[in-house]
RODO-2510 file (C-alpha; in nm, 4 decimals, decimal comma):
residues 294
     n   res          X          Y          Z
     1     m    -3,0915    -5,7161    -3,8066
     2     l    -2,8173    -5,4781    -3,7124
     3     t    -2,8040    -5,2083    -3,4111
     4     r    -2,7380    -4,8712    -3,5005
     5     r    -2,4029    -4,9458    -3,3700
     6     e    -2,3126    -5,1562    -3,6501
     7     f    -2,4742    -4,9834    -3,9430
     8     i    -2,3080    -4,6932    -3,8179
     9     k    -1,9990    -4,8500    -3,7806
    10     k    -2,0019    -5,0609    -4,1246
    11     s    -2,1624    -4,6947    -4,3092
    12     a    -1,8496    -4,5546    -4,1932
    13     q    -1,6299    -4,8587    -4,3039
    14     g    -1,7368    -4,8366    -4,6712
    15     a    -1,7150    -4,4774    -4,6878
    16     s    -1,3843    -4,4158    -4,7866
    17     l    -1,4154    -4,1090    -5,0012
    18     l    -1,6842    -3,9607    -4,7175
    19     t    -1,5570    -3,7768    -4,4255
    20     l    -1,6908    -3,9179    -4,1064
    21     g    -1,8671    -3,6267    -4,0572
    22     s    -2,0430    -3,5780    -4,4219
    23     l    -2,1103    -3,9555    -4,3674
    24     i    -2,3885    -3,8233    -4,0314
    25     s    -2,5463    -3,5312    -4,1338
    26     g    -2,5436    -3,6458    -4,5015
    27     c    -2,7602    -3,9782    -4,4590
    28     f    -2,8954    -3,9632    -4,1531
    29     s    -3,1215    -3,7543    -3,9966
    30     r    -3,1345    -3,5662    -3,7297
    31     g    -3,3873    -3,7966    -3,5012
    32     f    -3,1670    -4,0902    -3,5469
    33     f    -2,8701    -3,9220    -3,3217
    34     q    -3,1150    -3,8182    -3,0599
    35     n    -3,1950    -4,1660    -2,8829
    36     h    -2,9132    -4,0707    -2,7348
    37     l    -2,8277    -4,1846    -2,3478
    38     r    -2,8161    -3,8731    -2,1507
    39     r    -3,2166    -3,8017    -2,3410
    40     m    -3,3431    -4,2094    -2,2805
    41     s    -3,6700    -4,1540    -2,0647
    42     r    -3,6584    -4,3995    -1,7202
    43     e    -3,9035    -4,7175    -1,8721
    44     e    -3,6018    -4,7270    -2,2299
    45     a    -3,3415    -4,6790    -1,9522
    46     k    -3,5297    -4,9401    -1,7859
    47     r    -3,5380    -5,1527    -2,0485
    48     t    -3,1878    -5,1197    -2,1139
    49     i    -3,0474    -5,2081    -1,7665
    50     q    -3,3254    -5,5242    -1,7581
    51     r    -3,1124    -5,6339    -2,1258
    52     l    -2,7980    -5,5789    -2,0081
    53     e    -2,8442    -5,7338    -1,6636
    54     d    -3,0096    -6,0896    -1,8751
    55     e    -2,6614    -6,0030    -2,1139
    56     y    -2,4394    -6,1227    -1,8574
    57     r    -2,6367    -6,2665    -1,6699
    58     h    -2,6141    -6,5048    -2,0134
    59     e    -2,2840    -6,4384    -2,0533
    60     f    -2,1472    -6,4770    -1,7331
    61     s    -2,4098    -6,7859    -1,5184
    62     r    -2,4265    -6,4448    -1,2573
    63     q    -2,6547    -6,2112    -1,0690
    64     v    -2,5322    -5,8545    -1,2510
    65     k    -2,6610    -5,5637    -1,0266
    66     v    -2,6469    -5,2791    -1,3521
    67     k    -2,7026    -4,8983    -1,2412
    68     d    -2,8081    -4,5571    -1,3216
    69     t    -2,7046    -4,3924    -1,0041
    70     p    -2,6912    -4,0041    -1,1341
    71     a    -2,5234    -3,7650    -1,0486
    72     q    -2,4997    -3,5975    -0,7049
    73     q    -2,5347    -3,2376    -0,6929
    74     d    -2,3511    -2,9584    -0,5839
    75     v    -2,0599    -3,2374    -0,6135
    76     l    -1,7805    -3,1565    -0,7959
    77     f    -1,4741    -3,4616    -0,7640
    78     g    -1,1697    -3,4140    -0,7916
    79     m    -0,8032    -3,6623    -0,7191
    80     a    -0,5479    -3,5012    -0,6423
    81     i    -0,1789    -3,7384    -0,5506
    82     d     0,1023    -3,6619    -0,3540
    83     l     0,4323    -3,7705    -0,5365
    84     s     0,6414    -3,7551    -0,2017
    85     k     0,4679    -4,0796    -0,0986
    86     c     0,4063    -4,3105    -0,4700
    87     i     0,6396    -4,5699    -0,4581
    88     g     0,5338    -4,7021    -0,7639
    89     c     0,4040    -5,0606    -0,6395
    90     r     0,1618    -5,0195    -0,8486
    91     r    -0,1592    -5,1656    -0,6221
    92     c    -0,3671    -4,9206    -0,7609
    93     v    -0,3446    -5,0510    -1,1345
    94     w    -0,3877    -5,4124    -0,9867
    95     a    -0,7309    -5,2803    -0,8563
    96     c    -0,8079    -5,1109    -1,0412
    97     t    -0,9380    -5,3346    -1,3153
    98     k    -1,0087    -5,5674    -1,0753
    99     e    -1,2993    -5,2949    -0,9426
   100     n    -1,4123    -5,1749    -1,2933
   101     n    -1,4202    -5,5571    -1,5079
   102     q    -1,1085    -5,4822    -1,7187
   103     s    -1,0232    -5,7429    -1,9419
   104     r    -0,7440    -5,9850    -1,8878
   105     d    -0,6969    -6,0647    -2,2399
   106     p    -0,5932    -5,8595    -2,3991
   107     q    -0,4777    -5,6936    -2,0901
   108     i    -0,5874    -5,3759    -2,0748
   109     t    -0,5354    -5,1044    -1,7098
   110     w    -0,6549    -4,7388    -1,7001
   111     i    -0,3962    -4,6172    -1,4784
   112     d    -0,0299    -4,6235    -1,6002
   113     v     0,2807    -4,5549    -1,3474
   114     f     0,5738    -4,4474    -1,5210
   115     e     0,9014    -4,4645    -1,3311
   116     m     1,0354    -4,0975    -1,3598
   117     k     1,4177    -3,9812    -1,2418
   118     h     1,4769    -3,7449    -1,0434
   119     g     1,5404    -3,3981    -1,1617
   120     s     1,3366    -3,4695    -1,5135
   121     s     1,1521    -3,2824    -1,6901
   122     m     0,7342    -3,2633    -1,5685
   123     e     0,6426    -3,1040    -1,8890
   124     l     0,7765    -3,3789    -2,0849
   125     a     0,6713    -3,7179    -1,7997
   126     l     0,4906    -3,8783    -2,0702
   127     d     0,7719    -3,8851    -2,2825
   128     q     1,1505    -3,9221    -2,0800
   129     g     0,8885    -4,1907    -1,8215
   130     t     0,9483    -4,5445    -1,8335
   131     r     0,6029    -4,7014    -1,8274
   132     y     0,7387    -5,0788    -1,8343
   133     y     0,9752    -5,0749    -1,5602
   134     r     1,0446    -5,3872    -1,3504
   135     r     1,1592    -5,3863    -1,0728
   136     e     1,1945    -5,6519    -0,7679
   137     m     1,1915    -5,3703    -0,5035
   138     v     1,0429    -5,0322    -0,4885
   139     p     1,0836    -4,7451    -0,4319
   140     a     1,4187    -4,7266    -0,6684
   141     k     1,7101    -4,5347    -0,5444
   142     g     1,7023    -4,2016    -0,7827
   143     h     1,3766    -4,1966    -0,8981
   144     f     0,9802    -4,1289    -0,8191
   145     y     0,6666    -4,2265    -0,9476
   146     l     0,3966    -4,0597    -1,1711
   147     p     0,0381    -4,2723    -1,2136
   148     v    -0,1322    -4,1495    -1,4553
   149     q    -0,4786    -4,1594    -1,6476
   150     c    -0,7926    -3,9816    -1,7030
   151     q    -0,7462    -3,6351    -1,5995
   152     q    -1,1041    -3,5013    -1,5589
   153     c    -1,0731    -3,2452    -1,7389
   154     q    -1,2920    -2,9459    -1,7386
   155     d    -1,2691    -2,8634    -2,1003
   156     p    -1,1684    -3,1940    -2,2424
   157     p    -1,0390    -3,2223    -2,6683
   158     c    -1,1701    -3,6111    -2,6463
   159     v    -1,4966    -3,5145    -2,5685
   160     k    -1,4833    -3,2075    -2,8656
   161     v    -1,4245    -3,4409    -3,1332
   162     c    -1,6151    -3,7239    -3,0655
   163     p    -1,8832    -3,7168    -3,4151
   164     v    -2,1460    -3,9273    -3,2472
   165     k    -2,2279    -3,7561    -2,8894
   166     a    -2,0493    -4,0500    -2,7143
   167     t    -1,8671    -3,9396    -2,4351
   168     w    -1,9932    -3,5869    -2,2236
   169     k    -1,9709    -3,4390    -1,9515
   170     e    -2,1473    -3,5230    -1,5897
   171     p    -2,2759    -3,2851    -1,3702
   172     d    -2,0181    -3,3627    -1,1247
   173     g    -1,7167    -3,3442    -1,3679
   174     i    -1,6550    -3,6697    -1,4405
   175     i    -1,6150    -3,7896    -1,8671
   176     v    -1,8200    -4,0121    -1,9280
   177     i    -1,8870    -4,3130    -2,2708
   178     d    -2,1857    -4,4782    -2,3602
   179     y    -2,0730    -4,7442    -2,4634
   180     d    -2,3223    -4,7940    -2,6825
   181     w    -2,2755    -4,5627    -2,8290
   182     c    -1,8846    -4,5741    -2,9694
   183     i    -1,8634    -4,6413    -3,2922
   184     g    -1,4647    -4,7596    -3,2061
   185     c    -1,3072    -4,4241    -3,4218
   186     r    -1,1111    -4,3705    -3,1829
   187     y    -1,1076    -3,9808    -3,2652
   188     c    -1,1231    -3,9242    -2,9103
   189     l    -0,7694    -4,1499    -2,7848
   190     a    -0,5757    -3,9825    -3,0296
   191     a    -0,7139    -3,6152    -2,9225
   192     c    -0,5876    -3,6968    -2,5386
   193     p    -0,2565    -3,5180    -2,4295
   194     y    -0,2957    -3,7201    -2,1549
   195     g    -0,3595    -4,0872    -2,3416
   196     a    -0,5465    -4,1563    -2,0919
   197     r    -0,8153    -4,3779    -2,3360
   198     r    -0,8005    -4,7470    -2,3688
   199     y    -1,0099    -4,8875    -2,7132
   200     n    -1,0251    -5,2939    -2,7100
   201     w    -0,9104    -5,4469    -3,0827
   202     g    -0,9668    -5,7497    -2,9803
   203     r    -1,2488    -5,9137    -2,7591
   204     p    -1,1993    -5,8288    -2,4549
   205     t    -1,2081    -6,1435    -2,2175
   206     l    -1,3211    -6,1597    -1,8026
   207     p    -1,3644    -6,4818    -1,6448
   208     a    -1,6865    -6,5240    -1,4927
   209     e    -1,5032    -6,5173    -1,1328
   210     e    -1,3438    -6,2480    -1,1700
   211     l    -1,6451    -6,0330    -1,2305
   212     n    -1,7268    -5,7652    -1,0529
   213     p    -2,1227    -5,8027    -0,9784
   214     n    -2,2313    -5,4174    -0,9085
   215     v    -2,1354    -5,2321    -1,2096
   216     h    -2,2537    -4,8889    -1,3382
   217     l    -2,4037    -4,8082    -1,7044
   218     l    -2,2189    -4,5453    -1,7810
   219     g    -1,9243    -4,7363    -1,5641
   220     n    -1,7569    -5,0362    -1,4780
   221     r    -1,9769    -5,2699    -1,7312
   222     p    -1,8397    -5,5019    -1,9279
   223     r    -1,7003    -5,3599    -2,2396
   224     s    -1,7297    -5,5067    -2,6471
   225     k    -1,4846    -5,5020    -2,9579
   226     g    -1,4534    -5,2354    -3,0287
   227     e    -1,5318    -5,0228    -2,8063
   228     v    -1,3641    -4,7200    -2,6252
   229     e    -1,3186    -4,7452    -2,2270
   230     k    -1,0848    -4,4989    -1,9587
   231     c    -1,0566    -4,3794    -1,6000
   232     t    -1,4170    -4,2747    -1,4258
   233     f    -1,3580    -4,2388    -1,0961
   234     c    -1,5545    -4,5823    -1,0054
   235     l    -1,8543    -4,3940    -1,0015
   236     h    -2,0642    -4,6074    -0,9202
   237     r    -1,8832    -4,6140    -0,5895
   238     t    -1,7904    -4,2935    -0,5201
   239     r    -2,2072    -4,1971    -0,5967
   240     e    -2,2771    -4,3695    -0,4080
   241     g    -2,0547    -4,2446    -0,1140
   242     l    -1,6768    -4,4498    -0,1348
   243     y    -1,3964    -4,3453    -0,2837
   244     p    -1,3037    -4,5086    -0,6017
   245     v    -1,0824    -4,7740    -0,5352
   246     c    -0,6864    -4,7123    -0,5961
   247     v    -0,7764    -4,4553    -0,3030
   248     e    -0,8678    -4,7115    -0,0840
   249     v    -0,5769    -4,9649    -0,2054
   250     c    -0,2391    -4,7125    -0,1483
   251     p    -0,0617    -4,8764     0,1594
   252     t     0,1307    -4,4947     0,1239
   253     g    -0,1783    -4,2848     0,1563
   254     a    -0,1141    -4,1084    -0,1882
   255     r    -0,3978    -4,0545    -0,3104
   256     k    -0,6792    -3,7844    -0,1506
   257     f    -1,0044    -3,7778    -0,3618
   258     g    -1,3453    -3,5172    -0,2989
   259     n    -1,5406    -3,2598    -0,3260
   260     l    -1,3621    -2,9793    -0,5405
   261     l    -1,7466    -2,8074    -0,4087
   262     d    -1,7066    -2,8499    -0,0477
   263     p    -1,4415    -2,6306     0,1171
   264     k    -1,3923    -2,8431     0,3269
   265     s    -1,2948    -3,1279     0,1851
   266     v    -0,9281    -3,2461     0,1894
   267     i    -0,8859    -3,1992    -0,2049
   268     r    -0,9587    -2,8323    -0,1185
   269     k    -0,6855    -2,7701     0,1568
   270     i    -0,4451    -2,8955    -0,0027
   271     l    -0,5084    -2,6747    -0,3250
   272     a    -0,5352    -2,4342    -0,0228
   273     e    -0,1967    -2,4986     0,0905
   274     k     0,0026    -2,7684    -0,1486
   275     n     0,2068    -2,6241    -0,4464
   276     v     0,0026    -2,8585    -0,7020
   277     f     0,0888    -2,8689    -1,0746
   278     v    -0,1661    -3,0604    -1,3807
   279     l     0,0011    -3,2353    -1,6777
   280     k     0,0814    -2,9864    -1,9624
   281     p    -0,1267    -2,6716    -1,8314
   282     e    -0,0844    -2,4651    -2,1377
   283     l    -0,3151    -2,6175    -2,3786
   284     n    -0,5518    -2,5309    -2,0942
   285     t    -0,7798    -2,8416    -2,0805
   286     k    -0,8079    -2,7402    -1,6451
   287     p    -0,7599    -3,0951    -1,5297
   288     r    -0,9332    -3,2284    -1,2417
   289     f    -0,6405    -3,3818    -1,1635
   290     y    -0,3753    -3,2476    -0,9313
   291     y     0,0192    -3,3535    -0,8754
   292     y     0,2508    -3,2112    -0,5306
   293     f     0,5203    -3,2241    -0,3237
   294     s     0,4837    -3,2764     0,0395
***
């Protein structure tokens, strides 16, 4: 028996003369799409979590704890990076890969680090930077480094284009994805101006011994082929009062994270005292991911 996700995907693939939007509106009642994760009852959520824990235990032969910790009240997360301190070591990339159960083969990473020549235009950073640099030593003379990941936009274009509402903005500002609901159309990838989303073209490979068993329903739980994924500010950690792992492992302290609604937080202090900028401000996506030079 086909799951809802499989049925929608097969229907979309076979309807070459119909747009996905007309397929949805013409073939299914509105009620079909209302059993969305955000509308689940507590009992439905518990059953979903139990099913996933059983599946992961069978697949990885390990006990996996799936949490659905909600967003805290009066919290709006933001991150800032001091580009004067970032040395391009990519420790954030590899720590993120391990913490968030990203595929090892094919290799998927949620963070890109661009090597930029001094004097490069920040407006064209994603076009002018070198993503696949190889250096025996970093930082390289005459260069600086620009980490890029999901910008957790206040007005996210990826959310607007999703035809099945599989991605949305949480109350704490984190953009999340319902992996079971995602149909793999990749509209969100095309809409994201920061290249921050990833698509599983093949079945993700994650060795059981490398699995992080502390997972969240909307975050770092193992994904499947044909699903989109992205940075979630390690919500399985940050909603428990911890820092994202990229912040913890940064050897120079270049990354700062905190609650934008707390006037005493480090992120608010940076916004008040530093000359901060965001990528592609002309698009008015209002990122909650900031850059500055100390």
